[in-house]
N, C-alpha and C positions, 0 to 999 in steps of 0.2 A: 301498884309495885310489889309483888310479894317476894322481899328481898328474904323469907326466912324459909323459903319450900326445899331449896337444896341444901341449906344449913341444917334443917331438922332431919333429913335423910342422912346426914353424917357424909354428905359429898364434899361440903367445903368447912373448915373451921368457924367457929361461930362469929369470930371478927374479921372474917371476909381478908380481904387484902389480896394480894398478887399471890396467892400460894395454892391455886390449882391451875396445874400446868400454864403458869406463868402469866394468868391473867384475873382480872375482876369478872364476876357473874353479872351480865346484864341480863334483866327478866323482859325487855321490851313491855310485853302485856300478856296477859292470861293464855293468849291464843296463839303465843310465839314459843318458839323453841329459844331456850336461853343460850346466849353466845358468851364468848370470851371475849371480854373487851379489854385490849391493850390501850389505855387512854392517849399516851403520848403516842402512838402509832395512827390512832385515830384520829388525833387534832392534824397530823401530819398528811395524812391521805385526805381529809376533808379541804387544807388548804391548796394541796396539789389540784383539786380537782377545781376550786375557785378560781384560783390563777389561770387554770386553762379556759375555762369558759370564758373568763374576762378578755383572754388573749383572741379565742376563736370567736367568741361572739354567739356561740350556741353549745345546747348540750352534748355529751358525746354519741358517737355512734356505736353501734355493737354488731357483731359478725360472728355468728355461730357455724361454724362447718363441723359437722357432725357426721361421722361415716358411719357404716353397717358391718358390725361385727368383726370390725379391726381390734385385734387383742393387744395386750399391754406389751409383748414382745415384738412386734411386726416392724415398727419403726426403725431408723437407724439409731436415733436418740435413745430409745430405750432398748438396747441391744441387738435389735433387728437389723433391716437394712441389706448390705451386703451380705451377712451371715444368711438371710433368708433367701439370698438372692434377688432380691428385689431393693435398690438402692432407693433412699427418700431425701434427697438433698434438701429439698424446701421445708420439709417438715423439721429437719436436722437445722437448718439455719433458724428456722423459728424459736425452736428449742435455746439455740446458743445464743439469740440476741433478745430471748424473753424469758417467763419463768416455767420450768419444766417440773411437774407434779408427779411425784412418785406414789402418792396415796389419794388419786382421784377416784370417787365412787359412783357408778351408775347403778342400776337395777338389774335382776339376772337376765331380763329380755328386752327386746327393744322399745315395743309399745310403753309398757311401764315405765321406763327410762326417759322416753321423749314427753311423755305427759307429767313425769315429776318435774322434768327441766321446764317446761311451759307453766305450770302451777304451784312450783315450789311447796308439793306436797307430796307425801309418800304414797305409793300405790292403794296401801289399805286404807287411805283417805279419798284418793280420785275414783277408787274403782275398777281401774283398769290393772289388773293382776298379771294377765295375759295377753299376748297379741289377738285382737280381734279379726278374725280370718273368713274370707268368702262372704262378706256382707253381713256377718254376727253382728247384732245390735250393739250398742253400748259407745260412750265416746266422752268427749269434754263439754258436752251441752249443759251441765250443770256447774262447770268452774270457769274461774274467772283466769284467763290466759295473759300471759306477760305481754302478749303483742297488743291484748284489749287494754293493758294498763299503760302501755307506753303510747298507743295511739291517743289517749285520752289527754295526753300533756303534749301533744304537736309531731309525734312521730311519724313518719313515713315507713310503713312495713311491709315486707314482702318474706313469704316462704315459697321455698324451692325446694324439688324433689320428693324424697320420700317424707309421708306424713304419718301415716298408720296409727292415729289417734281416734278412730273412728270416722265412719261414711256417711252416718244419719245428718241430714240437712243442718242442724245446729251444732255439729262438731267438726266440719272442715274448716279448714284453715281460713277460707274467704268469708267465713262466717264468726269465726274467732278472733276477730282482730287485725286480721292480713289484708290490707289493700287489695293485694294481687297474690295468686298462688299458680306456679308453673309445677306440675309435678305428677304424682299417682297417690291415691289415697291408702293403699295398702303396702305389700311388700313384695320384692321381687317374684318370689317362686310361685306367688299364686297367680301369676301371669304367664309364667313359660314351663313349669314342671308338667303341667296336662298337655303341653304340646310337644313336649318330648318326647321322640318314641324310644328313648334309652330308658326314661325313667317311667313313661306311662303307655306302654306299648297297648295295654288293654282298654285305654281310652281312646289313643292316638287311631288305631286301627279298629276302633267300634264305633260308625256314624251315630248309633243311637247315642251312646255314652258321652260322646265329642259334644254333640248338640246340647246334652244336658247339662254338661258343665256350661256351655255358652250360654245356655238361658239363667242361669245362677244368679241370683241377685246381689252382684258385684261388679263396680266400675271398671271396665278392664281397659282403660285409654289414660293416656299420658293428657293430663288438663291444663289448660290455661283458664282462669276464672276470676273475675273481680269481685270485689264486695257483693255479697248478697245473691250472686249467681249459684245454683246449684244443678239444677237437670236440664238447663237450656242445651240443645244438640250442638250449638257453635262452639260451646266450651269445649266439648272433646276434639282434641287436635289429631290424634292417631290411636289405633288401637296398638297394643302391646304384644307384639308376637316373638318368635326367636330371631327374627330381623331385626325389627324396631328396638328390642331392649338394648343390644348392644351400644347405640348410640345415644341413650338417654342421658347418659352423665354429660357428656358432650354439648347437647343441646342444653342442658339446664346449667353446664358453667358459662356457656354464650349468654343467656339471659341473666345471670347474676354479674357477670362481667359487665353487661351494659346497664344494668341499674347502678353498679357501683360508679361507673362512669358519668352516668347523667346527672347523680348527685352530687357531682362534685362543686357545682356553683349554686345549690339548692340552698336556701337559708333553714331549711328543714334538717333536724337530725334522723336519722334511719336505725333501722334494726332488720338486718338481714339473716334469715335463719336458712342454712343451706345445707339439706340433707342428702347425703348420696345414696344413691343405688349401691354402688360397691361398697363393701365386698361382700354382700350377702350373697350365699349360693342360691341359685347355679349361676357362676360368674361366665359371661359372654364378653369377652374383651373386643372394643372396636377394632377394625381390620389395621389401623395404624398402631395398637398397642399389644396385637396379638404376637407372642413369641419375644415380645421387647424386654421382659425380666430375664435373669441370668438362669432362674429356675424354671423358666419357660412353663409353668401351670398357668390355668385360668384366674387362681387367685392371687398370684403374685404379679400376672402381667395387669390384673385391674387396680393394684396397689400402686403399683407404677403410674397407672393413669391418673389416681386420686393425687398424688403427690403432685403430678405435672399440673392436674386442674387447679389444685389450691395455689401453686406458683404464679398462675396466670391470674388468679383473684387478687394474690396480693401484689402482684406487679400493677394491676390496674389500680390498686391503692396508692401504690408509690407514686405512679407516673400522675395520679390525679392530684398528689398533697394531701390525701386524709388519713394518712397512717398516724399522725400525729393528734388526730381526734377520733381515733378507733380502736376500741377494746376488741381483740380478737380471742377465740377460743376454738383451739382445735381438740376433738375428742372422738370418742367411738361410743357406741349406745350398749354394749356389753362386751363379755369376753368372746372366745372362739366358739362356734357352733361344731362340736366336735362330731355330730353324726355325719356331717357332711365331708369329713376328712377324705382325700387330701385338699377339696376346694374349701378349706379353711383358714383361720389365723391361728396364731400361736402365744400363748401366754408361760411364763417359768412357773406360774403358782399353780396350787392343785385346784381342781375342778374345771368348769367350762361354763359357758351360756346356759342358763337355766338353773344354775345354782347360786348359793350364797356364800361358797367358798371364795376364796380372793381371786381365783381365775375366772369366777363368773361374773364378779363386779367389781374388779379393780381394773382401770382403764386408763390410757394415755390421756393426759390431759396437759395442752400448753397454752398458758395465756402469754399474750404480747398486747404492748402498747407503747409506742415510740415515745420515749421523754418520760412515760409515767411508769413503767415496770421498769425496775433495774435488770439490765440484761445478764445473761449468763447466770441465773439463779437456778438452783435445784432444792425443793423443799419436800419433805415428808410431811408437811402439815396437811391435817386432815381437810378435805373438800368434798361434798357432796352435791350431786347435779339439783338438788331442791335449792340449794345455795344461790343459783343463778339468780332465781327471781328477786329476792330480796336486796341482792348486791347491785345488780343491773337498775333496779327501780331506785334505788337510793342515789346512783351516779345520775338517774334522768331526772330526778326531782318528782318521783312519784310520791306524795305526802303521804297518802291512807292507803295502806292496802287490805283486802277485806276482812271485818271483822267477826263474820258470821262463821267462820271455819278455820280451824289450826294451820296454821304454816309451818312448816317444818324446817323452811331454809333459815340461814343465818347470814348477815350482813357481813359480807368477808373485803369491804373496801380496806381496811387497813392491812389485811395479811397480802393482798396482791399489790397495794400501791406504795405502801409506805416506805419498802426498800429496807436498807440498813438501819436496824433498830436503835434508838437511843438507849442507853444505859439503863438500869434500875431493876431487872428482875434477877433476883438472888443468885437464882441457880443454872440460868442458861447460859451458855458460852455465847449462843447465836439464835438470838430469839426471833429473828426474821425467818427462821423455819417454822414457828409455831402459827397455827391458824386461829380463827374466832370459832371453830367447831370444837365442841370437847367430844362429840360422841358420835358414831357412825352406826344407825340403827338397820340390821339388814333382816328383812322379812322374806319369808319363803312360802307366797301366795299369802294366806290368811294366817299364818304362823309367824309369830316373833322368834327367828331363827339365832340372830348372832347378833353380837354387840362388839364394836371397837371403840376401844378408849387409847390413846397413846400408843404404845406397840402392842397391847393385849388385846385379843379376841377370843371371847367366851362364845360357847355354842350349846342351846338347848337341842335343837335339832338341825339336821341338814339332809343334803341330797347325796345319796350313795349311788354309784355306778352300777348298771346290771350289765355284767359280761358275758353270762351264758347265752341270752338270747337275742343280741344285739351285734348286728356286725360291725359298726363302728360308735361304740359306747359313750353318751355324753349326757349332759344335764338333763334332758329332755326326756330319756329313756332310761332314768334312774328311778330310786324310790325313797321315800324319806322315811328317816330314820331319827329316832327320838332317843337321846342319849339319857342313862339312868342317872348319872351323877355330872352330866356334862363335860364339856371339853375346854381347856384354855391353853392359849398358844402365845408365844412371842414371836411377832411378826419380824421383828429385828435379827433374832437368833435362828429363826425357823420359819423363812418366809413360804416355804412350801407346807407349811402347817401339816408336820409327818409326827410331831412329838407334843402330845398333850401332857402338860405338867400341873394339871389341876391339883392333884392331892399333895404338891411339895410347894404350893404358892397359894395356900388358904387366904393369906393375909389380903390379897386381892379381892376376896370375893364379896367383903361387906360393900367395898366402894364399887363394885361393876353391878353388884345387886340393886344398890340404892340408883344408881343411873337409870338402869332398866326400869325397876320399880315407878319412878319418875314419868318415865317416857310412857309405860301402859297407864298411869293414873289419867293422862291427857284424855284417855278414849272414853272416860266417864262422862265427860260433858260433850265430848266431839265423837261420835259412834264411828265405828268401822263401817265401810260403806264397801261393797262387793257388786260389781257391774258384770266384768268379765274374768270367769275363771276357768279356763280350758275351752275346749272347743264346743262342749254341750251346753255351755252356759248361754 
């Protein structure tokens, strides 16, 4: 345990103590991101977990409900809902009875985010820097997934809906630790845009071009596959067309509900990863939700559908008595895809999907666990998608995470479970707001773009929008800008990142520079990996 690494960098004083963001630095091991360890909370969380396991007789269940392109400001509990013309009562109830995070961080786009959640590693380590499209090679084949680790300790595992972490045989979910997969390998627009005469008349109306896309090497089906299956014809349930796409989320919801109810009497704990098709463009709401939202736009109609689906799955847990032993996370894979506006989501922050501005990577994050997470909490404590793997593994009794690679996630058990904090941290009036994560590292493809520590966010480079030649500018139509002297924002005073005050706040620079230097130093022993970077890679 190298307890001097951050001391030598000047990040914490030589005598240690509870004086960096209210916690003691815990280094785990050389290949682990240091965490802020709050000893009293950690003890309380571990006691809670032990008491629950003794009562229930098995380890906890985990349910991840991850939506596509739903922005920070879409749900009612984040300021959207009725304001957006799309009420979300079920998400709002979950937030009111659980923990609503205001600083939950994804990656700039969907596949990097999902792979980070699955591996506990940043994209620059697992190598999926951009979404793999239309059969593009690359995926999770060399990674160890959360599902694989849980399966090793006796969990039943299911992946449902959108995968988008690689189509090659060793990267698909049924070969990455999930007992069964029901969904599609890619992303919604891969299956629909070239079929839609509005967007692609030059393909739809040209038999040669249409057939060329049909013959392209990517799977175009809704798939039901068990462990080990890949290209058996029977696993392809139906081809995804403009007619079938609108009902996919309903079919996936029925599958997940059936799984939840079937596990009520099982002696096995379970992990359900439910990735929705909604609300990724282009949205085609099913008939019973078409025009259902007050706004009556495709995105808002599908957002209402997503809320309804989650309500059904929550009700299944409630009716089968499994809420007490199930940790739930509701989130989104990134911010709004602004190139598809108005069929897109909303964020009050600067930037959008494809960027490292807050609008691209700060996403809704609601944790719920009946009797374990104190209800009605709102916290600005930092939580990164990569934290899911070590946190869940610690709760599930996975004793050894991979030692041959760097794990960027930190164990957040004490942050999620300890509840109202014991006294003893001298400056914090409400220490329960503080997480086990000291910093969020934002990478823009293969460049270290930004760092957030507390309220401060410092940039070396970022994406600027291109307004001159783009119909609806967004993160994917922008260009990278390197800032000569950097930019620094205080996200409490300036959440929209409009007023850089670097020259007035130079006292922060040594602290922030030392944290960044420590992060970059880890790549000396654990080099960067680039698999997928743009459509040509």
